[in-house]
N, C-alpha and C positions, 0 to 999 in steps of 0.2 A: 431506404430505412440508414444509407450512408448518412444522405440528411439530414436525416431527421438529428444523427449519432451525432452530427460535428456540430449541428444547432445543442444540443443538449450541454454539448461539450461547452461548447460559447459559453452556451447560463452558466455551469456549472465556476465559470474564471469569471467573470464579469457579478456574480454573486458575494465570490470573495473582496473583488474590487468593491464591492456596494461595500463592505464588509468594512473594511480600509476607508469608508466614508464616512460611515457613521461615527465615528467619534466626530466632539472640537479639534478647535486649537491648542488645548489644553491637558489634552489627553493624548495617550499614548499606546496607539491599537499593537494587544499583541501578539507574538508566533503562535503562529496555526501551522507547527511544524513536525505534524502527521497525522494518521486515521483520527478523527473524533476529536483534535486539537491534541494539547501541550498532558495532560490526563489522562486520554483517549477515554472520556467522556462524555462528547458532546458538550463541556457545559463551558462557556467565556465567561473571565475571572474580569475585566476589567472597570475602568468607574469612566461618567464623562458620556458613554454612551448619549445614540440619539433613543427617544420616546416613542416615537414616529417620525413619519417618514413624510418628508418638504410636501404638499398638494399636489406638486408635476410632477413624485418618485425622485430617491435618488438621480443623484449626476451618475451619469457614465462618462468615468476619468479616459477610459481605453474600450478597443473590443480588437479581437483575435479569432483567426485562422485556427485550429488543432483539429489531430486526427478523430478515431473513432478512442472508445474506450467506456469504461464503468468506475474508474479509479479517479478519485478527489485530487482538489489543489493541494501542494502545502506550502505557504508563505513563512517566512523567516526576515528576514529583516526587510532587507530592502527585495527580496527577488521569491519571485512563483516557479514554484517545480512541478512538471506535468508528466504525464505519463501515456501514451498514447500508444495509437497501433495503423501505421500509414498501407490498406491495403491494394495490395496487388495483382489482387483476382480472388475470384468464389465465390458463394452462394454467405451471404449475410445473416438471409430468413428465413431459416432453418427450423425446419418443430422443434421444443426447450430441448422435449427427447430422442434426438438427432443429431450422431457427430457435426460437426461439419469441417473439408479443409480449405484451409483459406492459408492462402501467399501474400506475404509481407513481411512488415518489421517495425517490430516494440523498440519506443523511444523516450527517451527520457529527453525535457531539453527546462534551458532555466530561462525565464520572461523578465525584467526589468519591471516591479512590481507597483513603479511610476509609468512610464510609458509603455507597457506592454511590446516590446522591439525585446528580441528574442537573443539571451547573451551569446546560450552554447546548446547545442546540444550533440546528443550520443546514440545511434540507432544500433542493432544489429537484424541481422535475419532472425524473424520465426514464424514459420509455417506454421502453423493451426490444425488438430484436431478435435475439439470439443461443441461442445453446443451452446449457445451464445456465442458463438467468435466475432463477435463487436471489438476485442480487445484485449485489453488488462484490464485485473476486477483492486487490486492493492493500490492504497494512494503509496506515495515517494514516503519513504522515514528520514528524516535531516535529522541530523547530532550532529553538531563542530560545524564542523569542514566534510562534514561527510553525506553525500544522498544513497540510500538502497531504495534498491525496490525489488518486488519479485515477481514473475512476470505471468503471463495465464497455465501456461509453458510451462511452468517451475526453475527461467532462467531466474538467482537470485545473481544481482547487478550490486559492488562499489563502483562513486563514483566521488571523485573530486569536485566539493559541492563551489568552487573558486572556479572551475574552469571546464568542470565535465570530464577529465582527463578518467579513462578508467585506472584502480587501483586493485581490483581485482573482482573475478565471476564466478562461476559456477553450475553446472542445473543439480537444479536440485532430485531433476526424474533422472539422470543415470547416474549421479554419486549414491541414489536411495530409491532402486528400482523398483515401481507397484507396477500393478500388475496390467494397470493401464493409469496414462491421466484420469483422474478426477473429472469425467465428463461438464460441470461449468467449470472446470480450469482450476486452479492455483490460487486461491480464493483469500489467504490469510495476510494481513497486513504484521509485518516485520516487526518485529520489536524490541528497542537496545536501550538498557540498563545498564550501567557499570558501563567494562569495558569485553560486555557481547551482548551476541545479537539473536534472538532468537527467532525462529521457524517452524513453520511446520514441514515437515516431510512427506509421512509415513511409510507403510510396511513394518519390516519387521525390527523392531528395538527403534526406530530413529518416526515415530511420531512426531516428537519434541528431535529439534537439534539443535545444540547453543554453537554458534562460534567466537572465535577472536572478533571483534567488530571491524580492526584495522588491518590484519592481515590475511582473512575469512576460515585462518586454519580453526579446525573441528575441535572443540573442546570435552564435550559429554553430550550423549545421547538418548534417548528411552521412549519405553513406551512404542506399544506393537498390534498397529492397525492396519487392514488391508488398502486404506483409504484416510488422508490425514484428515479431511473435511473438512469444513467454511470459516471456523468462529478464529479468530487469531486468538494467541497469546494475551495474557491478561496476568498482572503482575499487582501480586493488594497486601497489605501490612495486616495477620490478625494476632490477637493474645500474642502478643509483643511479635509474633515471628513473619518474615519475609517469604512470598510463599508466590511458586509461579501454579496462574490455573492451567492446565491444557484440555482445554471440550473437543475427544474428539467422538468418531463415532459414532463408540461401545460404552465411551467412560469419562464423567468428572474427576481427573486428579489435580493432585496438589505436587510441589516440585519443590523442593531445596534447588532454587536458581542458579545455584554456587558449583556444584555439583551433578546435580540430575537426583540425586536422590528421593527415593518418593518420600511421603508425607502420610497421603491418604488418598483411596479411588473409592471411586461410587458409579457401580454399573449402570449403564444406563441406554446398554442396545434395544432400539427398537424391538417388540414385537412382528 
């Protein structure tokens, strides 16, 4: 299982490199700075891409081994950011409905997009007690000179994108306590809009929390649910109004992204 996961992560990075090589010499590849791309909608908006692969397949520019996990790479300029798990012990293949303990570290690494050389890495101890315990779920969010990650056990981290130095960090699980960590881990990719960073934490009055993205200071929080759910927050504009959409385990909600006040809420609790 560990070997398979490592191979999958290598494939993920190679796919990113293939995407860079799809462009002809007159086209500029667009950054892919977060989950599902610049607009979080899985749409490439570049022009000049190849319409089909060469007969022999796309050229492999480089390859590198990375750790375990489910997060995708983020690409900004000449850097690739990956988020993985360095496994030190524990069963990687429990039943889907069973929590399992792992010992290891979550790691954010920055690679040179042209060569694959590791430019920096940042690691922290992170024992797991979740199902599918093979690594972090959330893709890094890169904005300006900041890299934001949410780990599978709720570790929220902000790093300097240039050198990997920690700017601030906190534990969502400790600051916004739940009865237990979500069985499949914290999985909602962090969202940046303006000066705010939005994360799903869960609990009483803190399903969604907005932080000052530069300092980590809490700006506002809202909504209540025993669990945060697994759906990332989304920003839309409708009827001339900017709305933060949050789908938690019990309802679909629209909030004012500036102060967290409710626009509307539709109960969607499963029977």
